[in-house]
Every structure is written in structure tokens, then in C-alpha cells.
C-alpha positions as CSV (number, residue, x, y, z in Angstrom):
1,M,-94.1,-73.6,36.6
2,G,-93.6,-70.1,35.2
3,R,-95.0,-68.8,32.1
4,P,-92.8,-68.4,29.1
5,D,-91.2,-65.0,28.8
6,R,-93.4,-63.2,26.2
7,R,-91.9,-59.9,25.5
8,R,-93.9,-57.2,23.9
9,P,-92.3,-55.4,21.1
10,R,-91.1,-52.0,22.3
11,A,-93.0,-49.0,21.0
12,R,-90.9,-46.7,18.9
13,P,-90.3,-43.5,20.9
14,R,-92.1,-40.5,19.5
15,R,-89.9,-37.7,18.3
16,R,-90.5,-34.8,20.6
17,P,-90.2,-31.3,19.1
18,T,-86.8,-29.7,19.7
19,D,-86.7,-26.2,21.0
20,T,-85.7,-23.8,18.2
21,C,-82.9,-22.1,20.2
22,V,-81.4,-25.5,21.2
23,A,-81.6,-26.8,17.6
24,A,-80.1,-23.5,16.2
25,D,-77.2,-23.9,18.7
26,G,-76.7,-27.5,17.6
27,V,-76.5,-26.4,14.0
28,D,-73.9,-23.8,14.9
29,E,-71.9,-26.3,16.9
30,F,-72.0,-28.8,14.1
31,F,-70.3,-26.3,11.7
32,D,-68.1,-24.5,14.3
33,V,-66.7,-27.7,15.9
34,F,-67.3,-30.8,13.8
35,V,-66.9,-29.5,10.3
36,A,-64.0,-27.2,11.2
37,T,-62.3,-30.1,13.0
38,G,-63.0,-32.5,10.1
39,L,-61.5,-30.0,7.6
40,A,-58.4,-29.4,9.7
41,A,-57.8,-33.1,10.2
42,G,-58.3,-33.9,6.5
43,M,-61.4,-36.1,7.3
44,V,-63.7,-33.8,5.3
45,P,-62.8,-33.3,1.6
46,R,-61.8,-29.7,0.9
47,S,-63.8,-27.8,-1.7
48,A,-64.4,-24.3,-3.0
49,A,-68.0,-24.1,-2.0
50,T,-70.1,-22.1,0.4
51,L,-73.1,-23.5,2.2
52,A,-75.7,-21.0,3.3
53,V,-77.9,-22.2,6.1
54,E,-81.2,-20.5,6.7
55,L,-83.1,-21.4,9.9
56,T,-86.6,-20.2,9.1
57,D,-88.0,-20.3,12.6
58,A,-85.0,-18.7,14.2
59,G,-84.7,-15.9,11.6
60,A,-81.0,-16.8,11.2
61,R,-78.7,-17.2,8.2
62,R,-75.1,-18.2,8.2
63,E,-72.7,-19.0,5.4
64,H,-70.0,-21.6,5.8
65,D,-67.1,-21.9,3.4
66,L,-66.1,-25.6,2.9
67,P,-63.3,-24.3,3.5
68,E,-62.7,-21.9,0.6
69,A,-65.5,-19.6,-0.6
70,G,-67.2,-20.7,-3.8
71,P,-70.6,-20.9,-5.4
72,V,-73.3,-20.7,-2.8
73,T,-75.7,-23.6,-2.2
74,T,-78.6,-22.8,0.2
75,I,-80.5,-25.1,2.6
76,R,-83.5,-23.7,4.3
77,G,-85.9,-25.0,7.0
78,P,-86.8,-25.0,10.6
79,A,-83.8,-25.4,12.9
80,A,-84.8,-28.8,14.2
81,D,-85.1,-30.2,10.6
82,V,-81.7,-28.7,9.6
83,L,-80.1,-30.1,12.7
84,L,-81.3,-33.6,11.9
85,A,-80.3,-33.2,8.2
86,V,-76.7,-32.1,8.8
87,W,-76.2,-35.1,11.1
88,G,-77.5,-37.4,8.5
89,R,-80.7,-38.3,10.4
90,A,-83.0,-36.8,7.6
91,P,-82.4,-36.1,3.9
92,L,-80.4,-32.9,3.4
93,Q,-81.6,-32.7,-0.2
94,A,-85.1,-32.1,1.1
95,L,-83.9,-28.7,2.5
96,H,-82.2,-27.6,-0.8
97,A,-83.4,-24.2,-1.7
98,D,-80.9,-22.8,-4.2
99,G,-77.6,-23.4,-5.8
100,D,-75.7,-26.5,-6.8
101,P,-77.3,-29.6,-5.3
102,S,-74.2,-31.7,-5.8
103,V,-72.7,-29.9,-2.8
104,L,-75.4,-31.7,-0.7
105,E,-74.9,-35.1,-2.5
106,N,-71.2,-34.9,-1.5
107,W,-72.0,-33.8,2.0
108,P,-69.4,-35.0,4.4
109,R,-70.2,-37.8,6.7
110,I,-68.7,-37.0,10.1
């Protein structure tokens, strides 16, 4: 007679730190590929707004028109936090630093 199968609950994997350069590259790829493709395909609503992204640990700042230039809204934080936030894995509003927060509330879901 065998024992009943008693499965242990799986431990939640710990989030390992993401290398700053890898995360910064992921943020660039998100905007250069996914947002650009979404805008071109009509999947992302067009707006006259500019999103400035400041990666504090990478010393980088980029501005992205969505797709037309407009009032600037800035998000700021470590590259790994920004990467998670733009993909919807963390709240983007937590990184809001300046400008119109409604740009972040209407952030496209890709």
C-alpha cells in the first residue's frame, strides 16, 4: 500500500536582481519594438504626449512621443523597476516623477 500523494505547496520563487544593463536594454526594446509596433498597428491609442523615462542606476534618460510630441510626463527609477512597470508587472504610477499622471493611468496594455 502506498502513501497518499501529499504534495507540498511550491515555494514562490524569489525575484533575483536584474542586471542594470539588461534591464535598460529591455526598457529600450519595449519602446522601440512593442510600443512602436502597437502604435503602427493601431493597437495602442495615439495621443499627443511625451513620456520621459529616467533610469537612475544607468544614468540614462529617453523621451518617447506617443506618437506625437506633447506635454512631458516623467517616470524615474532603477532600470529593473521601470522594466517591470512598463510591462505591467509593477505599478507604473509608483515611478511618476513629474507631469500629467493621467498619461500613466491610460498606459497602453500590450
